[in-house]
C-alpha positions in Angstrom: 86.1 29.0 -4.9 87.1 27.7 -8.4 84.9 25.1 -10.0 84.0 23.8 -6.7 87.7 23.7 -5.3 88.9 25.9 -2.4 92.0 27.8 -3.3 93.8 29.2 -0.1 96.9 31.3 0.3 99.9 29.5 1.6 102.0 31.2 4.3 105.7 31.1 3.2 106.9 33.6 5.8 108.9 30.8 7.6 111.2 30.8 4.7 112.6 34.1 5.5 114.0 32.6 8.8 114.2 28.9 8.4 115.7 28.3 11.9 113.4 31.1 13.5 111.7 30.4 16.8 108.4 31.6 18.1 108.2 33.3 21.6 107.0 30.1 23.2 109.8 28.0 21.7 112.4 30.4 22.9 111.4 30.2 26.3 111.5 26.4 26.3 115.1 26.6 25.0 115.9 28.8 28.0 118.0 31.3 26.0 117.2 31.0 22.4 119.9 30.6 19.7 123.0 30.4 22.3 121.4 27.2 23.7 121.1 25.4 20.3 123.6 22.9 20.9 122.2 21.8 24.3 118.3 21.7 22.9 116.4 18.6 22.2 116.5 17.6 18.5 112.8 17.6 18.3 112.8 21.4 18.8 115.0 22.1 16.1 114.9 21.9 12.3 115.9 18.6 10.5 119.5 20.1 9.3 120.5 21.4 12.8 119.3 18.1 14.5 121.7 16.3 12.6 124.8 18.4 13.4 126.8 17.4 16.5 127.8 19.9 19.1 130.8 22.1 17.9 133.1 20.8 20.6 132.9 17.3 19.3 133.6 18.6 15.8 136.8 20.4 17.1 137.9 17.4 18.9 137.3 15.1 15.9 139.4 17.5 13.6 142.3 17.7 16.0 145.1 16.1 14.0 148.5 15.2 15.6 151.2 16.5 13.5 154.3 14.6 13.2 157.7 15.2 11.6 161.4 15.9 12.1 163.1 18.8 10.3 166.4 20.4 11.2 169.1 23.0 9.9 172.3 24.5 11.0 175.0 26.9 10.0 178.6 26.1 9.9 181.7 27.7 8.6 181.2 26.5 5.0 177.3 26.8 4.4 174.1 25.4 5.9 172.9 21.9 6.3 169.2 21.0 6.0 168.0 17.3 6.8 164.6 16.1 6.9 162.4 12.9 7.1 159.7 12.1 4.7 156.7 10.7 6.9 153.3 12.3 6.9 151.0 11.4 9.8 147.4 12.0 10.3 146.8 11.2 14.1 147.9 7.7 14.7 147.9 6.8 11.0 150.8 6.9 8.6 149.4 9.0 5.6 152.7 8.8 3.4 156.1 7.8 3.6 157.3 9.8 0.5 156.4 13.4 1.5 159.0 16.1 0.1 159.5 18.3 3.2 162.2 20.7 1.4 160.4 23.4 -0.7 163.0 24.7 -3.3 162.4 28.5 -3.1 164.9 29.6 -5.5 168.6 28.4 -6.3 169.8 29.8 -3.2 166.9 29.5 -0.7 165.4 26.3 0.9 162.0 26.1 3.2 161.4 23.1 5.3 157.8 21.8 6.1 156.4 21.0 9.8 152.8 21.1 10.7 150.1 21.1 8.1 151.4 19.9 4.5 149.1 22.0 2.7 149.5 25.1 4.5 153.5 24.9 4.3 153.3 23.9 0.6 151.0 26.9 -0.4 152.7 29.6 1.4 156.3 28.7 0.7 155.4 28.5 -2.9 153.6 31.8 -2.7 157.0 33.1 -0.9 158.9 31.7 -4.0 156.8 33.9 -6.2 157.2 37.0 -4.1 161.1 36.3 -4.1 161.0 36.0 -7.9 159.2 39.4 -8.2 161.7 40.9 -5.9 164.3 39.7 -8.0 162.7 41.1 -11.2 162.1 44.4 -9.7 165.4 45.0 -7.9 167.6 43.2 -10.2 169.3 41.4 -7.4 168.7 38.1 -5.4 166.6 38.5 -2.3 168.5 37.9 0.9 167.7 35.2 3.5 166.5 37.6 5.9 164.3 39.6 3.5 162.6 36.4 2.5 162.0 35.1 6.0 160.8 38.7 6.8 158.2 38.4 4.0 157.0 35.1 5.2 156.6 36.4 8.6 154.6 39.3 7.6 152.1 37.0 5.8 151.8 34.5 8.6 151.3 37.3 11.1 148.5 38.5 9.2 146.7 35.1 9.2 147.1 34.5 13.1 144.2 32.9 14.4 142.8 31.5 11.1 144.0 28.0 11.9 147.2 27.8 9.9 149.7 25.4 11.2 153.2 26.0 10.1 156.7 25.6 11.5 159.3 26.2 8.9 163.0 26.9 8.6 164.1 29.4 5.7 167.7 28.6 4.9 169.9 30.1 2.2 173.2 31.8 1.0 173.4 35.6 0.2 175.9 38.4 0.3 176.3 37.9 4.1 177.0 34.4 3.8 174.9 31.3 5.2 171.4 32.4 6.8 169.0 30.4 8.9 165.6 31.7 10.2 162.8 29.8 11.9 159.2 31.1 11.1 155.9 29.8 12.4 151.9 30.3 12.1 152.1 32.6 15.2 154.1 35.3 13.5 157.3 34.3 15.3 160.7 34.8 13.5 164.0 33.8 15.0 167.8 33.6 13.6 170.3 31.1 15.0 172.8 28.7 14.1 170.8 25.6 14.8 167.3 24.8 14.7 165.1 21.5 14.8 161.3 21.6 14.2 158.8 18.8 14.7 157.7 16.1 17.1 161.2 14.2 16.9 163.0 17.5 17.4 163.9 16.6 21.1 165.8 13.4 19.7 167.4 15.4 17.0 168.6 18.0 19.3 170.2 15.5 21.6 172.5 14.5 18.6 173.0 18.0 17.4 173.9 19.3 20.9 176.5 16.7 21.2 178.1 16.8 18.0 177.6 20.5 16.5 180.5 22.8 16.1 180.6 25.8 13.7 184.1 24.7 12.7 182.9 21.5 11.4 184.3 20.2 8.0 181.8 19.5 5.0 181.8 15.7 5.7 181.3 16.1 9.4 178.3 18.4 9.0 176.5 16.4 6.4 176.9 13.1 8.6 175.6 15.1 11.6 172.4 16.1 9.9 171.9 12.6 8.6 172.4 10.8 12.0 170.3 13.4 13.7 167.3 12.7 11.5 167.9 8.9 11.8 167.7 8.8 15.6 164.5 11.0 15.5 162.9 8.5 13.2 164.1 5.7 15.4 162.6 7.0 18.6 159.7 9.0 17.2 156.8 7.1 15.8 155.5 10.1 13.7 159.0 10.4 11.9 160.2 8.0 9.4 160.6 7.2 5.6 163.6 8.7 3.8 166.2 10.9 5.3 167.1 13.7 3.0 170.1 15.9 3.4 170.7 19.3 1.6 173.8 21.5 1.6 173.7 25.3 0.7 176.7 27.3 0.0 177.9 30.2 -2.4 177.1 27.9 -5.4 173.4 27.4 -4.4 171.8 24.4 -2.8 172.5 20.7 -3.5 170.6 17.5 -2.5 173.4 15.4 -0.9 171.6 12.2 -0.2 168.3 10.4 0.0 168.5 7.2 2.2 166.0 4.9 3.7 165.9 5.1 7.5 166.1 1.4 7.8 169.1 1.1 5.8 170.7 3.9 8.3 169.6 1.8 11.2 171.6 -1.3 10.0 174.4 1.1 8.9 174.8 2.7 12.2 174.1 -0.4 14.5 176.7 -2.3 12.4 179.4 0.3 13.0 178.5 0.2 16.7 179.0 -3.4 16.9 
């Protein structure tokens, strides 16, 4: 008692466990904390009551990725061709995405999957390749660069990364092409296509690819394959970009709007 007023001690023990339950509350929930998502909101704290079940969150965050990228080796080098559309589910997020990452003067990487994941890890790969060059006084090989990326992605399996990339370049062994993804996969081959429109691109590549092609034939094949993917796949579109890699390094050959290519190929057929 102080001056006629009652002063009582306030119990602040609840702050140690803001979402703790009394014994009788846990019995009502029929399993305690494991049943929080199915419990009645009036039995939970205000913050927890406003949260939707985790299953609904995962479904809401599930984004449909869409793109078309391709690469193939032939006798004079490597051709890389990509589109430029970024999609977020059913929405077109951008028509001007640069899906080729320039790792160094002789190495290129492509983007398929999550744009942020691909850009971040391939730029990190560029830094690692530069450090290799400074330490060893020679340029890193295509195989070693792809192996570096595979080791990184393998260590992050199960963390939600979404990456499907090709590492293409030229080294002392000639042209090199590798496929790497966020599951730790690493494959080498003469021809790859990655993305939602890859089936349409493969249809053109399988019918027109030959290792003994000329330069002009190779560039035209890559351009035409990406165009057909943009025409048939709603998640691909925008600008068709074509790159070429040989003993002098990579070069950007062309950037053509897919609509212009549509009229070009259809007029030629007519």
